[in-house]
C-alpha positions in Angstrom: -25.3 9.7 -12.7 -21.9 9.9 -11.2 -20.2 7.0 -9.5 -22.2 7.8 -6.3 -22.8 6.0 -3.0 -26.5 5.1 -4.0 -25.3 3.1 -7.2 -22.7 1.1 -5.0 -25.1 -0.2 -2.4 -27.0 -1.8 -5.2 -24.2 -3.4 -7.0 -22.4 -4.4 -4.0 -19.8 -1.7 -4.0 -19.6 1.9 -2.6 -18.1 4.8 -4.4 -18.5 8.3 -3.4 -18.9 11.1 -5.7 -16.2 11.5 -8.3 -15.7 15.2 -7.8 -15.0 18.5 -9.6 -11.8 20.3 -8.6 -11.3 23.9 -7.9 -8.2 24.9 -9.9 -6.5 26.5 -6.8 -7.0 23.3 -4.5 -5.8 20.5 -6.6 -3.5 21.8 -9.4 -0.8 22.5 -6.8 -0.9 19.0 -5.8 1.2 16.2 -7.4 0.2 12.8 -7.7 2.4 11.9 -5.0 0.7 14.6 -2.7 -2.6 13.0 -3.6 -1.5 9.6 -2.7 0.1 10.6 0.5 -3.3 12.3 1.3 -5.0 9.1 0.6 -2.9 7.3 3.2 -3.6 10.0 5.7 -7.4 9.5 5.2 -7.0 5.8 5.2 -4.9 5.4 8.2 -7.4 7.2 10.6 -5.7 8.3 13.8 -8.1 9.4 16.6 -7.2 12.7 18.3 -6.7 12.3 22.0 -7.4 16.1 22.0 -10.7 16.1 20.3 -12.9 14.2 22.8 -16.1 15.3 23.6 -18.6 14.2 26.4 -22.1 15.1 25.3 -25.8 15.1 26.8 -28.8 15.8 24.7 -27.0 16.8 21.7 -28.9 16.8 18.2 -27.5 16.9 14.6 -29.8 16.9 11.6 -29.0 15.7 8.2 -31.9 16.6 6.0 -35.0 14.7 7.4 -32.7 12.7 9.5 -32.5 13.5 13.2 -29.5 12.0 15.2 -29.9 12.6 18.9 -26.8 11.9 21.3 -28.6 11.6 24.6 -25.4 10.6 26.6 -21.9 9.5 25.5 -18.8 10.5 24.0 -17.7 11.7 20.6 -13.9 10.5 19.3 -12.9 12.6 16.4 -9.8 11.8 14.1 -7.1 13.9 13.6 -7.4 16.7 10.7 -6.2 16.0 7.3 -5.1 19.1 5.7 -7.3 21.0 8.2 -10.3 18.7 7.5 -11.9 16.3 10.0 -13.3 13.4 8.2 -14.6 11.0 10.9 -15.7 10.1 14.5 -17.0 7.5 16.5 -19.7 8.0 19.1 -20.1 5.5 22.2 -23.1 5.8 24.5 -26.9 6.2 24.2 -28.4 7.7 20.9 -31.3 7.6 18.5 -32.0 8.2 14.9 -35.5 9.5 13.8 -36.4 9.6 10.0 -39.8 10.7 8.7 -40.1 9.9 4.7 -41.7 12.7 2.7 -43.9 10.7 0.5 -46.4 8.0 0.9 -44.5 5.7 -1.5 -41.4 5.8 1.0 -43.6 5.5 4.0 -45.1 2.3 2.5 -41.4 1.1 2.0 -40.8 1.7 5.7 -43.9 -0.3 6.8 -42.6 -3.3 4.8 -39.5 -3.5 7.6 -41.5 -1.7 10.6 -45.1 -1.5 11.8 -44.7 2.4 11.3 -44.5 5.1 8.8 -41.5 6.4 10.2 -38.3 5.2 11.9 -37.0 5.7 15.3 -34.2 3.5 16.4 -31.8 3.5 19.3 -28.1 2.8 19.1 -25.1 2.3 21.1 -22.4 3.2 18.7 -22.2 5.2 15.5 -19.4 5.2 13.0 -19.5 8.5 11.0 -17.4 9.6 7.9 -18.0 12.9 6.3 -16.8 15.8 4.5 -17.7 19.6 4.0 -20.3 21.2 6.3 -20.9 18.2 8.2 -17.7 18.5 10.4 -18.5 22.2 11.2 -22.1 21.1 12.1 -21.1 18.3 14.4 -18.4 20.2 16.3 -19.8 23.7 16.8 -21.5 22.9 20.0 -19.1 20.6 21.4 -16.3 21.1 24.1 -13.3 19.2 23.4 -11.2 17.6 26.4 -8.0 15.5 26.4 -8.6 11.9 26.9 -7.4 8.4 25.9 -8.9 6.4 23.1 -10.6 3.3 24.3 -9.8 0.1 22.2 -13.5 -0.2 21.5 -13.0 3.0 19.2 -10.1 1.6 17.2 -11.8 -1.8 17.0 -14.9 -0.5 15.7 -13.2 1.6 13.0 -11.0 -1.3 11.8 -14.0 -3.7 12.0 -16.3 -1.6 9.8 -13.7 -0.3 7.4 -12.1 -3.7 6.9 -15.5 -5.3 6.5 -16.6 -3.0 3.8 -13.2 -3.3 2.0 -12.4 -7.0 2.3 -16.1 -8.4 2.1 -17.9 -6.0 0.0 -15.2 -4.3 -2.1 -15.9 -0.8 -0.6 -12.9 1.6 -0.1 -14.4 4.3 2.3 -11.1 6.1 2.5 -10.9 6.4 -1.4 -14.5 7.7 -1.3 -13.9 10.2 1.3 -10.7 11.4 -0.4 -12.6 12.1 -3.5 -15.0 14.2 -2.0 -12.5 16.0 0.3 -10.7 17.0 -2.9 -13.9 18.4 -4.1 -13.8 21.3 -1.9 -17.6 21.8 -2.0 -19.3 23.3 1.3 -22.0 20.5 1.2 -20.2 17.2 1.4 -21.3 13.6 2.1 -22.3 12.2 5.3 -22.1 8.3 5.9 -23.0 6.7 9.3 -23.2 3.1 10.5 -25.3 2.5 13.5 -25.2 -0.3 15.9 -28.7 -0.8 17.3 -29.1 -0.8 21.1 -32.0 -3.3 20.8 -31.6 -6.0 18.3 -34.9 -7.1 16.7 -36.0 -10.3 14.9 -35.9 -10.3 11.3 -34.4 -6.6 11.4 -30.6 -5.9 11.3 -28.7 -4.8 14.2 -27.0 -2.1 12.0 -28.3 0.6 10.1 -26.4 2.4 7.2 -27.5 6.1 6.6 -26.3 8.1 3.6 -26.6 11.7 2.6 -24.8 12.3 -0.7 -25.5 15.8 -2.5 -24.8 14.6 -6.1 -27.1 11.4 -6.0 -30.3 10.9 -7.8 -31.8 10.6 -4.5 -29.6 12.4 -1.9 -31.1 10.5 1.3 -31.0 6.9 2.1 -31.2 4.4 4.7 -30.2 0.8 4.7 -30.2 -2.3 6.6 -26.8 -3.5 7.0 -26.1 -7.1 7.8 -22.1 -7.3 8.3 -22.2 -11.1 8.4 -24.3 -12.0 5.5 -22.5 -13.2 2.4 -25.2 -12.0 -0.2 -27.3 -9.0 -0.1 -25.9 -7.2 3.0 -27.6 -4.2 2.2 -31.4 -3.7 2.0 -33.0 -0.4 1.2 -35.4 0.8 4.0 -36.1 4.2 2.1 -34.4 6.7 -0.2 -35.8 9.9 -1.3 -34.9 13.6 -2.4 -33.5 16.3 0.0 -36.2 18.5 1.6 -35.1 21.4 -0.6 -36.1 19.6 -3.7 -39.6 18.9 -2.4 -40.0 22.5 -1.4 -38.9 23.9 -4.7 -40.9 21.2 -6.6 -37.7 19.8 -8.2 -38.1 16.2 -6.7 -41.4 15.8 -8.7 -39.6 16.4 -12.2 -36.0 15.4 -11.4 -34.5 12.3 -12.9 -31.0 10.6 -12.7 -29.9 13.1 -15.2 -29.6 15.7 -12.5 -26.4 13.9 -11.0 -23.3 15.7 -11.6 -21.3 13.2 -13.9 -17.7 14.2 -14.0 -17.2 12.6 -17.2 -18.7 10.3 -20.0 -17.1 7.3 -21.7 -18.3 7.1 -25.3 -16.0 4.1 -26.6 -14.2 1.2 -25.4 -11.3 -0.5 -27.4 -10.3 -3.6 -25.6 -7.9 -6.5 -26.1 -8.8 -9.5 -24.1 -6.8 -12.6 -23.6 -8.7 -15.6 -22.2 -7.4 -18.8 -20.6 -9.3 -22.0 -20.0 -8.2 -21.5 -16.2 -10.8 -18.7 -16.3 -8.0 -16.1 -16.1 -8.7 -12.8 -18.1 -5.9 -10.3 -19.2 -7.2 -7.0 -20.7 -5.9 -3.9 -22.3 -8.9 -1.5 -22.3 -8.7 1.7 -23.9 -11.3 4.3 -22.7 -12.4 7.3 -24.9 -14.1 9.9 -22.4 -15.0 13.5 -22.2 -14.6 15.3 -18.9 -18.1 17.3 -18.1 -16.5 19.4 -15.5 -13.6 21.8 -15.0 -10.2 20.6 -13.5 -10.9 17.0 -13.3 -7.9 14.9 -11.7 -9.6 12.2 -9.8 -11.4 9.5 -11.7 -13.2 6.7 -10.0 -14.3 3.5 -11.9 -16.2 0.4 -10.8 -14.4 -2.9 -11.7 -15.2 -6.5 -10.4 -13.8 -7.4 -7.2 -11.5 -10.2 -8.3 -9.9 -8.1 -10.9 -6.5 -6.3 -10.4 -5.2 -3.2 -12.0 -1.8 -3.6 -13.1 -1.1 -0.2 -14.5 -3.0 2.9 -16.2 -1.4 5.1 -19.0 -2.5 8.3 -20.4 -2.9 9.2 -24.0 1.0 9.8 -24.2 1.7 6.3 -23.0 2.9 7.8 -19.5 2.1 5.9 -16.5 -0.4 7.4 -14.1 -0.7 6.8 -10.4 -3.9 5.0 -9.1 -5.5 3.6 -6.0 -7.0 0.1 -5.7 -6.9 -1.8 -2.3 -6.8 -5.7 -2.3 -10.6 -6.7 -2.6 -11.6 -3.4 -3.8 -14.2 -3.4 -6.3 -13.1 -0.2 -7.9 -10.0 2.0 -8.6 -9.2 5.6 -8.8 -7.0 7.3 -11.2 -4.9 10.4 -10.4 -4.3 12.6 -13.4 -1.0 14.6 -13.7 -2.7 17.8 -14.7 -6.5 18.9 -14.7 -8.4 18.4 -17.6 -10.6 20.8 -19.2 -14.5 19.9 -19.8 -15.5 18.6 -23.4 -12.1 17.7 -24.5 -11.8 14.2 -25.8 -9.3 12.1 -23.8 -8.2 8.4 -23.8 -7.1 6.2 -20.9 -5.7 2.8 -21.0 -6.1 0.4 -18.2 -4.2 -2.8 -18.0 -5.7 -5.4 -15.5 -6.2 -9.2 -15.0 -7.8 -11.8 -12.7 -10.1 -14.7 -12.3 -13.1 -13.3 -14.1 -14.8 -16.5 -15.5 -16.4 -19.5 -13.8 -17.2 -23.1 -15.1 -20.6 -23.5 -16.4 -21.6 -26.9 -18.0 -18.1 -27.4 -19.3 -17.8 -23.9 -20.6 -16.7 -20.7 -18.9 -19.0 -17.5 -18.3 -18.3 -14.3 -16.8 -18.8 -14.2 -13.1 -20.0 -10.4 -13.4 -21.4 -9.4 -16.9 -21.6 -5.7 -16.1 -18.2 -4.7 -14.3 -15.9 -7.1 -16.1 -14.6 -3.8 -17.5 -14.2 -0.4 -15.9 -17.3 1.5 -15.7 -18.2 5.0 -14.8 -21.8 6.1 -14.0 -25.0 4.0 -14.1 -25.1 2.0 -17.5 -24.0 4.9 -19.6 -24.4 4.0 -23.5 -21.0 3.5 -25.3 -19.8 1.7 -28.3 -17.4 -1.3 -28.2 -14.5 -2.6 -30.2 -13.2 -5.8 -28.6 -10.7 -8.2 -29.8 -10.4 -11.6 -28.2 -7.4 -13.9 -28.0 -8.3 -17.5 -26.8 -7.4 -21.3 -27.5 -8.2 -22.1 -31.1 -10.4 -25.2 -30.1 -12.6 -23.0 -28.1 -15.3 -20.0 -29.1 -16.0 -16.9 -28.0 -19.5 -15.3 -28.6 -19.9 -11.6 -27.8 -21.9 -8.3 -28.6 -22.4 -6.9 -31.8 -21.2 -8.2 -35.1 -18.1 -10.5 -35.4 -16.2 -8.8 -38.3 -13.3 -11.0 -38.4 -11.5 -14.2 -37.1 -8.0 -15.5 -37.7 -5.5 -18.1 -36.1 -1.9 -17.9 -35.1 -0.7 -21.1 -33.9 -2.7 -22.6 -31.1 -4.5 -19.3 -30.5 -7.4 -17.8 -32.3 -8.6 -14.0 -32.5 -11.9 -12.6 -33.1 -13.0 -9.1 -33.5 -16.4 -7.9 -32.4 -17.8 -4.5 -33.1 -20.8 -2.9 -31.4 -21.2 0.6 -33.2 -24.6 1.5 -31.8 -24.2 2.9 -28.4 -25.1 0.1 -25.8 -25.5 0.1 -22.0 -23.0 -3.0 -21.6 -21.2 -5.7 -23.4 -20.5 -9.2 -22.4 -19.4 -12.5 -23.8 -19.4 -16.3 -23.5 -16.2 -18.6 -23.9 -16.1 -22.2 -24.2 -16.6 -25.2 -26.5 -20.4 -25.0 -27.5 -22.6 -27.0 -29.6 -24.6 -24.8 -31.9 -27.7 -24.7 -34.1 -28.4 -21.9 -36.7 -32.1 -20.9 -37.3 -32.4 -19.4 -40.7 -35.3 -18.5 -42.9 -36.2 -16.1 -45.6 -38.2 -13.9 -43.1 -35.7 -13.4 -40.3 -32.1 -12.8 -39.8 -29.9 -15.8 -38.8 -30.2 -16.6 -35.2 -27.6 -19.2 -33.6 -28.3 -21.0 -30.5 -25.3 -22.2 -28.3 -25.4 -24.9 -25.8 -23.6 -27.4 -23.7 -23.1 -30.8 -25.3 -25.8 -32.5 -23.3 -28.5 -30.4 -25.0 -30.3 -31.8 -28.0 -30.5 -30.2 -31.5 -34.1 -30.1 -31.5 -34.2 -27.9 -28.3 -31.7 -25.7 -29.8 -33.8 -25.3 -32.9 -37.0 -24.7 -30.9 -35.3 -21.9 -29.0 -34.1 -20.3 -32.3 -37.6 -20.5 -33.8 -39.2 -18.8 -30.5 -36.5 -16.1 -30.7 -37.1 -15.5 -34.4 -40.9 -15.1 -33.8 -40.1 -12.8 -31.0 -38.0 -10.6 -33.3 -40.6 -10.5 -36.1 -43.4 -9.7 -33.7 -41.3 -6.9 -31.8 -39.9 -5.4 -35.0 -43.5 -4.9 -36.3 -44.5 -3.1 -33.3 -41.3 -1.4 -31.9 -39.3 -0.6 -35.1 -36.3 -1.7 -36.9 -33.9 -4.2 -35.2 -30.4 -2.7 -35.7 -28.3 -5.7 -36.1 -27.9 -8.3 -38.8 -27.9 -11.5 -36.5 -28.8 -12.8 -33.2 -26.6 -15.3 -30.9 -28.3 -17.0 -27.9 -26.2 -18.5 -25.2 -27.1 -21.0 -22.3 -26.3 -19.6 -19.0 -26.4 -21.5 -15.7 -29.0 -20.8 -13.0 -32.4 -19.1 -13.2 -31.4 -15.6 -14.5 -31.3 -14.4 -18.2 -30.0 -11.3 -19.6 -30.0 -9.5 -22.8 -27.0 -7.5 -24.7 -26.9 -6.2 -28.2 -27.3 -9.2 -30.5 -26.7 -11.5 -27.5 -29.0 -13.4 -25.4 -27.9 -15.2 -22.2 -30.8 -17.7 -21.6 -31.2 -19.6 -18.5 -30.2 -23.2 -18.6 -33.9 -24.1 -17.5 -35.2 -23.1 -21.0 -32.8 -25.6 -22.5 -33.6 -28.4 -20.0 -37.3 -28.7 -20.5 -40.0 -27.2 -22.3 -43.0 -25.8 -20.4 -45.7 -24.6 -22.9 -46.3 -20.9 -22.8 -43.7 -20.3 -19.8 -40.7 -20.8 -21.8 -42.0 -19.0 -24.9 -42.8 -16.1 -22.7 -39.2 -15.9 -21.1 -37.5 -16.1 -24.5 -39.8 -13.2 -25.9 -39.2 -11.2 -22.7 -35.4 -11.4 -23.2 -35.7 -10.6 -26.9 -37.8 -7.5 -26.1 -34.8 -6.2 -24.3 -33.1 -5.8 -27.6 -35.3 -2.4 -27.7 -36.4 -1.9 -24.1 -33.1 -2.1 -22.2 -30.5 -1.8 -24.8 -31.6 0.8 -27.1 -34.0 2.6 -24.7 -32.8 2.8 -21.2 -34.6 3.1 -18.0 -35.0 6.6 -16.5 -35.3 5.4 -12.9 -35.9 2.5 -10.9 
């Protein structure tokens, strides 16, 4: 899967497709040209000569029908002859009829109907490719002043998406614009005319040609700090159902522009929770003439610089609060040629947890491309010598230099992710003749007996699952207490909720521990194809 819009709504950030680049369109652009192009896309200027009063105009994007009954369109000025946005004020409606019973049932969870028909009073639109032509072809432009409401709506939505959700709409539009494909993305935020109880006053509609499911509709709660987007429905484009491809397609249909195969990282940790990282990414382009790469990165981490394989500094784009960054390569790359990219970044990535420090985000604390693509890891940590680091894979060496300790962890079986814990833990090792060493780490308040009990349950689960599912590929298992109700499994590393350390509920806690152990096979070695 590419770093597509559909992925980003689920993780709290939005990244439009990382594109392929026709040689003729982008090889002539310097990095500075592309940076200027980004500024033009970001600093939208509404065009007083492209104002259109409309009545009963319809626009279709796959199964979504936008009806603009009465109102006014305000289009933005072209960027290199491409119009990339518009705002509509007036009376409009959106109708959407999902193609499958599964998606109709999903709509019924929100509305007492199989399909959606909603009226709106304002529409914020961003688009590339064919959408601009389809919107404009039947309109007559006039000269008119741009109302304050138009610029205010643009600033409100773009600022909220960036500052509150880490979503850089301008960077995403730029990436798709550089693609040059005829069929581009279409993104709309609709302000509903009649607010309803328990249903958001805003909807977000997305059509993204390279996503695993190209059509999606979300509820959008702009003032909600957690879970601002709820999926109303998502499905394949109509052509895929007509051809039968929708019934056999998988996430693999996405047009990945590159694949990262290996991470080599130097990570310096401080007791304040700050992290400084040098991350070398080994990757292979999968398309021709690749120049613009977008990676997801936790919102509180800031990129300092990016170097190519020769150590030369590359231009990149990352706005304040953005949960991603985009790298501009000096020259287009050929497919299937192994490359390296080194990213230097830092930030407050860890938070206190029972006297220790744990990652605020265990998935995106390092640059990611695509949806949990397997890779190998070689990570060296530097940290105060009186604390410990527990990470994925095998700890192959540890040494000290003054007040600092260093430990190197190697994960040579491709895995879907890597994480670590950092602190001053108490630990108990469960060791027996029939099972590999299991070390359980917890805060100081936990008794040795509970750590031993957890170690025994993990050992039993490993023995049981190995007899059913096959060889466990690691020579040890580390278990770390983590705050809250969530648990998570990584290669040879389990994060278990503090609730399982605090009290023993017969049957329940054993099942929870066994569930997380099972992820060593299902989730780490074998991934899920779709949701």
